C-alpha positions in Angstrom: -16.4 63.5 38.9 -14.6 60.1 38.9 -16.6 56.9 39.3 -15.5 53.3 39.4 -15.8 52.2 35.7 -18.6 49.8 34.8 -18.5 47.7 31.7 -21.9 46.7 30.3 -22.0 43.2 28.8 -25.2 42.9 26.7 -24.7 39.1 26.2 -24.7 38.6 30.0 -27.2 41.4 30.5 -25.2 42.9 33.3 -22.6 45.4 34.2 -19.5 44.7 36.2 -16.6 46.6 37.5 -13.8 47.1 34.9 -10.3 46.0 35.7 -7.3 47.8 34.2 -3.8 46.5 34.9 -4.9 44.6 38.0 -6.7 47.6 39.5 -10.2 48.8 39.4 -10.6 51.1 36.5 -12.1 54.6 36.9 -14.4 56.6 34.6 -13.9 60.3 34.4 -16.6 60.5 31.7 -20.3 59.7 32.0 -20.5 56.1 30.8 -20.8 54.6 34.2 -23.5 57.1 35.2 -25.4 56.4 32.1 -25.2 52.6 32.6 -26.6 53.0 36.2 -29.3 55.4 35.0 -30.5 53.2 32.2 -30.1 49.7 33.6 -31.1 50.1 37.2 -34.8 49.3 37.5 -36.8 52.4 38.4 -40.1 51.9 40.1 -43.0 51.6 37.7 -45.7 54.2 37.9 -49.2 53.3 39.0 -50.5 53.5 35.4 -47.6 51.5 33.8 -48.6 48.2 32.4 -46.4 45.5 34.0 -44.8 42.8 31.9 -46.5 40.1 34.0 -49.8 40.5 35.8 -48.3 39.5 39.2 -45.0 41.4 38.8 -44.0 43.9 41.4 -43.3 47.5 40.6 -39.6 47.1 41.3 -37.5 50.2 42.0 -34.1 50.9 43.5 -34.0 50.5 47.3 -31.8 53.5 47.7 -34.7 55.8 46.6 -36.5 55.0 49.9 -34.2 57.4 51.7 -34.7 60.4 49.4 -36.8 63.3 50.6 -37.5 64.3 47.0 -40.1 62.0 45.4 -39.0 63.1 42.0 -35.3 62.2 42.6 -35.2 58.6 41.5 -32.5 56.3 40.2 -32.9 54.1 37.2 -35.2 53.7 34.2 -38.4 51.9 33.3 -36.8 50.0 30.4 -37.4 46.8 32.3 -41.1 47.3 31.5 -40.3 46.4 27.9 -39.0 42.9 28.6 -42.0 41.3 27.0 -42.8 44.0 24.5 -42.9 43.2 20.8 -40.1 44.6 18.6 -42.2 47.2 16.9 -41.6 50.9 16.3 -43.9 51.8 19.3 -41.6 49.9 21.6 -38.6 51.8 20.3 -40.5 55.0 21.0 -41.2 54.0 24.6 -37.6 52.9 25.1 -36.4 56.4 23.8 -38.9 58.1 26.2 -37.9 55.9 29.2 -34.2 56.6 28.5 -34.7 60.3 28.2 -36.6 60.3 31.4 -33.8 58.4 33.2 -31.1 60.7 32.0 -32.9 64.0 32.6 -31.0 64.4 35.9 -27.8 65.1 33.8 -29.4 68.3 32.6 -31.1 69.2 35.9 -27.7 68.8 37.8 -25.8 70.8 35.1 -23.7 67.9 34.1 -25.0 68.2 30.5 -26.4 71.0 28.4 -28.4 68.4 26.5 -29.1 64.7 26.2 -30.2 63.2 23.0 -31.5 59.6 22.8 -32.2 57.5 19.8 -33.8 54.1 19.9 -34.0 52.0 16.8 -34.8 48.3 16.1 -31.9 46.2 15.1 -32.0 42.7 13.7 -30.1 40.4 16.1 -30.6 37.0 14.5 -31.8 36.5 11.0 -32.3 32.8 11.6 -34.6 33.5 14.6 -36.0 36.7 13.1 -35.5 38.5 16.4 -34.7 42.1 16.9 -33.3 44.2 19.7 -33.2 47.9 20.5 -30.1 49.9 19.7 -30.1 52.8 22.2 -27.7 55.6 21.3 -27.2 58.3 24.0 -25.4 61.5 23.0 -24.5 63.8 25.9 -23.6 67.4 25.1 -21.5 68.8 27.9 -21.9 72.4 29.0 -18.6 73.3 27.3 -19.9 71.8 24.0 -18.0 68.4 24.0 -20.2 65.5 22.8 -20.1 62.0 24.1 -22.0 59.2 22.3 -22.6 55.8 23.9 -24.4 52.9 22.2 -26.2 50.0 24.0 -27.8 46.9 22.3 -30.7 46.1 24.5 -32.0 42.6 23.8 -35.1 42.0 26.0 -35.7 38.5 24.6 -32.2 37.4 25.6 -32.7 39.0 29.1 -36.0 37.2 29.5 -34.5 33.8 28.6 -31.6 34.3 31.0 -34.0 35.1 33.8 -36.1 32.0 33.1 -32.9 29.9 33.2 -31.8 31.2 36.6 
């Protein structure tokens, strides 16, 4: 499976198409699929506490055309945008990421998906932390692919307020 390659830029809190030699780069691995799965906003469940009282439940518009209510794109990581940097938040992030990547196993793309989420100090002067999310995909033939993301909800929130 070849996808157009996405490059995740944590400082800009976005992903963009990668360019290689003046052409669009492709991704024969799973990095692009993981970026889309983790950083597309999945619809919040009815019992999910929203980051803001008047926030909508979001969700990817393409899910509207799916006949399978359980076949959804994205993750609920966006729900953590105002969460405190405490171990319970890292646990929720791990669970949301696992949930978003479960399709890799269901579709036979991976034999296993391991997710670790740990708090990482981003700025000692501001005493702020971010989540380091490490995804390890075990392919059916046994090859392992590890991908790390630094998820800084505070930086994301500040950027949204400025736009």
